C-alpha positions in Angstrom: -23.8 -15.6 20.3 -25.7 -12.4 21.2 -23.1 -10.0 19.8 -23.0 -11.9 16.5 -26.8 -11.6 16.1 -26.6 -7.9 17.2 -24.1 -7.2 14.4 -26.4 -8.9 11.9 -29.3 -6.6 13.1 -27.1 -3.5 12.8 -26.4 -4.3 9.1 -30.1 -4.0 8.4 -30.5 -0.5 9.8 -31.8 1.9 7.1 -29.1 4.4 6.1 -26.2 2.4 7.4 -23.9 1.2 4.6 -21.6 -1.0 6.8 -19.6 -1.2 10.0 -16.0 -2.0 10.7 -13.7 -2.7 13.6 -16.2 -3.9 16.2 -14.4 -4.5 19.4 -16.1 -5.6 22.7 -14.6 -6.6 26.0 -15.7 -7.2 29.6 -14.4 -4.3 31.6 -15.7 -5.5 34.9 -18.4 -7.8 36.3 -21.1 -5.3 35.4 -19.6 -3.4 32.4 -19.2 -4.7 28.9 -17.4 -2.0 26.8 -17.3 -1.7 23.0 -16.2 0.4 20.1 -17.5 0.3 16.5 -17.1 2.4 13.3 -20.3 2.8 11.2 -20.5 4.2 7.7 -23.8 6.0 7.0 -25.3 7.5 3.8 -24.9 11.3 3.5 -28.7 11.9 3.6 -29.4 10.0 6.9 -29.9 11.5 10.3 -26.8 10.1 11.9 -28.1 10.5 15.5 -31.1 8.2 14.6 -28.7 5.5 13.4 -26.5 6.0 16.4 -29.5 5.5 18.7 -30.5 2.3 16.8 -27.0 0.9 17.0 -26.7 1.8 20.7 -30.1 0.1 21.4 -29.3 -3.1 19.6 -25.9 -3.4 21.3 -27.4 -2.5 24.7 -29.9 -5.4 24.3 -26.9 -7.6 23.7 -25.3 -6.5 27.0 -22.9 -3.8 25.8 -23.5 -0.9 28.3 -20.4 1.3 27.6 -20.2 2.0 23.9 -18.3 4.4 21.7 -19.5 4.8 18.1 -17.4 6.5 15.4 -19.7 7.8 12.6 -18.3 8.2 9.1 -20.4 9.8 6.4 -20.5 8.4 2.9 -19.3 11.7 1.4 -16.1 11.3 3.5 -15.2 8.1 1.7 -15.9 9.7 -1.7 -13.7 12.6 -0.8 -11.0 10.2 0.4 -11.0 8.4 -2.9 -11.0 11.6 -4.9 -13.8 10.2 -7.1 -17.0 8.4 -6.6 -15.7 4.9 -7.3 -17.9 3.2 -4.8 -17.8 2.4 -1.1 -16.1 -1.0 -1.3 -13.2 0.3 -3.4 -12.6 3.1 -0.8 -12.8 0.6 2.0 -10.1 -1.5 0.3 -8.0 1.7 -0.1 -8.4 2.4 3.6 -7.2 -1.1 4.5 -4.2 -0.6 2.2 -3.4 2.7 3.9 -3.5 0.9 7.3 -0.9 -1.6 6.1 1.6 1.1 4.9 4.9 1.3 6.6 6.3 4.7 7.6 10.0 5.4 7.9 11.6 8.1 10.1 12.4 10.2 7.0 8.7 10.4 6.2 8.6 8.0 3.2 5.9 5.3 3.0 5.9 1.9 1.4 2.9 -0.4 0.9 
């Protein structure tokens, strides 16, 4: 499938650590919409990576795209220490699965 190979190409972009939450859907006969989160190294020109991701997905037929860019430093800040990207990604997934009660308490 075109989108699958497009995502494989995206993984090879220099400066891109990984991506998450890729969602694509046909909005109308002529519009395929999509959203994706990309994680980039802190030293990369994020606009260049965004242009590359946009180009790859446009070639795959996605013509209405929203890209959320997350810098590597953000993940290190979120973890409070430089444990490594995958640990922080796991922590992010844990946070998403937390339950919040009306009194403000959380359980995992």
